[in-house]
N, C-alpha and C positions, 0 to 999 in steps of 0.2 A: 619836785618831780616834773620832768618834761613830758609834754603831751604831743605825740605824733597825730597829725590830722586824721589818719586812717585807723586809729586805735581808740578804744574806750576802756581803759584799765579800771579794775575794781578790786576791793578786798572785802571779804565777808568773814566774820568770826562768829562761831556758835559756842556759847558758854554752856557746855554740858558734856555728858559722857557718851552719848549716842545720838546721831541725828534723827529727827522725827520721820515718820513714814512719808509725809508729803514731800519732804526734802529728798528722800531716797528715790521716790517715784519720779520727781522732775529730773533728777540726775540721770536716770535710765532713759527717759524720753529724750533728753538733750543729746544723747549719743547718736540718734538716727532720725530725729524729727525736729521741726522748728518749734521752739518754746517762746511763748509770748512774754514780753517783759512784764506786763501787768500781772501775770501769774506768779512770776518770781517775787515781785513786790508784795503781792498778797500774802505769800508765805512769810516773808521777812517782817511785815507789819503785824502779823498775827501773834508774835511772841516778843517779849522783852529780852530774850536770850541772844538775840542777834545784834551784832555791831557791824557797821559797814562804812565804806568810803568808796566813792567812785568819781571818775572824771569823764568828760565827753557826754554822750547821750545816755549813759547808764547801762548799756547792754552787757557790759562786762560783769554786771551783777549776776546774770544767768550762769555764766561759766564758773564764777566763784562759788555760787550756791551749789551748783552741780558737783564741784570738786569735793564739797563737804558730804554730799549725799551718796556719792559713789564710793562706798566703803570697801568694795572688792572682797567681801567675805564669801568664801566658797567660789571665787572666780579666779581665773588665771591672772597673774600679776607680775610686774617687773619692778625694778628699782632704778632711780636716777639720782645721782649726786650732782647738785647744782653749786657751782662756785661763783661768788658774786664779786663785782668790781668795787674798787674804791670810788667814792662819788666823783672825785676829780678826774677819773679816767672815762667815765660814761660819755659815750659819743665819739670817743677816739678809736682808732684801729686796735683791735685785739691782738695781743702778742703772745703766741704760744709756740713752744718748740715742737715742730711737726714730727721730728723723729721720735720724740718721747711719746707722742700720741700713737704712732704706728706700733711702737713697742708695747704699749699698754693694750692695744687692740688685739694683740696676739693671744690674749686670754680667751678661750672658747666660750666663756660665759659672759663676754662683753659683746654687744651688738650695735650696729648702726652708728658707729663712731668714726668710721673711716671707710672711704670708697676706694677699693683697690684698682678699679678700672681707670679712674681719673686721678688717683693718688690725692684725692681731696679730703681735707679734714672736715668732719661733720659735727664736731662737738661744740663749735662756736656759732652762736646766732649771728645773723646779719644786721639786725636792727640796732637801735640805740638804747636797748633795755639794759638793766644793771647786771645781767647774767654774763659772766666771762666765758664759762663753758659748762656743758652738762654731759655726764657719762652715764650711759644706759647699760644695764646688765641684769643678770638673773637673781643675784642676791646682794644684800648690803655689803657683805664682805668683799665681793668681787668689785663693786664700784669704788669702794674705799681703797682697796689695794691698787686699782688703776689710777685713782686720784693721786696716790703717793708717788706713782711713777711719772706722772705728767709734770713737765717743767714749764711753769708759767714765767714769762718774761716781764710780767707786771705783778705788783703785789696783790694778793687775794685778800679781800676784806673779810669774808666769812663764807661758810659752806654748810649745806644740810643735805641729808638723804631723804628722799620721798618715795613712798609706795605709789606706783603708777599703773595705768592700764596701757602704756605704750607697748607696741609690738604684740598685742594680744588678740586682735580682731574683735575687740569689745563692742565696736560700733555696728557690727553686722549681726543683728539679732532677728531680722525679719526677711523671710523669703516671700516675695510677692509676685502676683501675676502682673503682666505688663499693663493691663487695663486699670489696675488699682493703684499704681504708683503716683506720687505727688511731688511737686517741686521741692528741692532741698532735702529730700530724704536720702538716707544711706540704705541701699537695697541689695538684695540678692535676687537675680533673675535667672531662670533656667529656660532655655529655648533652643531653637534651631536657626542657623544662618540661612536666610532665604535667598541670598546671592553671595558670590565670592567677595572677599574683602576688596575695598578700593582705597586709594590713598590720594591725598591732596598736597598742595604746595606746603612745604615745611616738613614733610615726612609723616604727617599724622594719618592714622589708618581708621577707616570707617567700617563698622560692622553693623549690618542690618539683621536684627534678631526678631523672631516671632514665636509666640506660644499660642495656645488655644484662644486667648482673649484679645490679642492684638499684636502690633509690630512697633519696634522702637529702634532709633539710631543710637549706637554706642560709639564713643571715640576713644581710641588708644593714641595718646600723644607721643610725639617724637622724643620727648624727655624721658619716656619710659624705657629708653635704651634698647637692649636686646629683646625685650618683650615685644616691641614694635615690629622687629624683624620676624619674630616667630609667629605672630598672628597673621602675617601675610601668607603663611603656609596653610591656613584654614581654607575651607571651600564650602560652597553651598551644600546644605544637608548635614553639616557637622553639628552635633549637639554639644552645647557648652553651658557652663554656669558662670555668670559674670557678677562681680562685686564692684559697686561704685556709688558715686553720688549723683543725684538727679539734678540737672540744670534746666532752667526754663529759657530757651532761646526762641527761635521761630516755632519750635516744637520741643517737647520734652526730649532731652538727650542725657544719656548716662556717660559720665566720665569714668572710664574703667580704671580700677586700681588692682584688680586681680582677676584671673581667668582660670577655670578648671575645664579641661577637655574631657567630656564624658563619653563621647562616641564619635569616631570618624566615619564620614560617609565614603565608603570604599567603592561605590558603584559609579561608573561613568558611561553615558550613552554615546555611542559612536555610530557614524554612518556606515552603511554597507560598502564592501569593497567590490569593485568591478571584476567580474570573473574573466574578462578578456584582457584588460591592461593592468589590473591589480592596483588601480588607484581609487581613492575615496570618491564615492558618487555624490551627486548633489540632489537635494530634494526639489521636487516639482511643486511642492505645496502640500498642505495637510490633506492626507487621504489620496494623493495623486501619484505616489510612488517616487522613484529616483531615476536620474539619467546620468550618463557619463559622456565626456567630451568625445570619446571614441565612437559614440553612436549607440551604445548598448543602453536599453531601458529595463527597469525593474518595476513591474506594475504593483507589486505588493508594498504596502506602506509599513515597512518593518524597520527596526533599528536594533543594534546589538548592545548588550549590556556587558561591560567587562569589569572585572574586579581589580582594583588597584592595590598595590602593597603600600599602605600608609600607616605609619606608626610614629606619630608626633611625640617627641620627648623633649623636655619633661611634660608631664600631664598638667602640672601646675605652673602658671606663668605669673611672674611678679616683676615689678620694676626694680632697678638697682637701688642700693642704699641711698644714693644721692637724690632719688626721686620718690622714694616710698613715703607714704603718709605716716605720721607718728603712731597712729593706732594700728596700722596694718601689720600683721605678723610676718616677719621676714622668714625666708626658708630656713635660716639657721636655728629658729626657735621651734620648728615643728618637732614634736616629740619631747620637748622640754617644758611643757606646761606644768604648772604647779599651783596649788591652792592653799589658802590659809584660813584658819578659823579664829584668828585674833585680829583686833583692829589696830594694835600698836606695834611699833618697831622695838624689838628687844636688843638689837645690835648696839654695841658700844664701841666708839662714840658715833652717834647718828647726826651730830651737828658740831660745829666748830667750838662753841663755848663749853662743850663737855669734853673736848679732846684731851685736856690735861687734868681732868678731875676723875674722881672715882664714882661720880654720879652717872647712872645709866638711864634714869627715867624720873619723871615728876611724881612726887608723892601726893600732890594736891590734885583737885579735879582737872581732868584733861580739858584743854581748849583745842577744838578742832578748827584748823585753818585751811 
């Protein structure tokens, strides 16, 4: 196995029918909070039912252990078919017929596999890992049928279907006040824009949001595509709900992954109009009234409130497929949530070595990987 300097791969195997409570708990915590490596090792070392292997600093153990614990019972879930490369091809450019991917993506139950805006194929990873491509969809039948349509220009070594939490918003479980958020959390914040959006070099948009407990900066990055353009239409006083990850820079900042527009501020304060020349008047200072270039003065310190016709659509803003995070639910999946009460996959075949057999599942004790 080759080790990239920025990765810390690991494998954890649990020999049993159902993961223990402490494994399930750490799996949920890992979705939206930082998990300490020593806490993961404590669980693994407490039982002889765990087998493991890791490279690098060992932090991959946290993710591998969490994958065992997040069993997705009574939770929304999706499926992914992963096709693996021959060892001699790992590190080389992946070769997939793009037209076959576009055709497979025509299935309405397949998602986040192709970006129509840029005509970019999204099923192939960019790194030097052994995965050739991954197909995401609503059911194992859907991903398997899509797999049969995709034409790989290199030989596939093996494949398997996994139950996943991709595209389910599984990581957004905690709505927090601004004062209570901590670095590296995944949070939901509800508040009001205290000033109009601003943007910086590169096309990134800055949103300043406040609630009763504090104020925080949120960033919508240029890579968010059309979402970046739409948030520029927000204005001070708009009430929004943002979903994102907390980063610690000079100050805590939320990298926005999704926005819900709860209420538009349709009021705008305007200066009085001169009754002589019908032009906007200028303020003389707080409490001092207004004046006009034509010489007319208004001693009253008044302003006018007008109501704007604002109706931002859509109310839910998300990045395009090419920029959306794996766990974030795409628009296409809203209304398609489904839940399961079994831990195993009953679809046949669910992996390549069962493809030409009549075997649909193991009769022996399950090994959860």
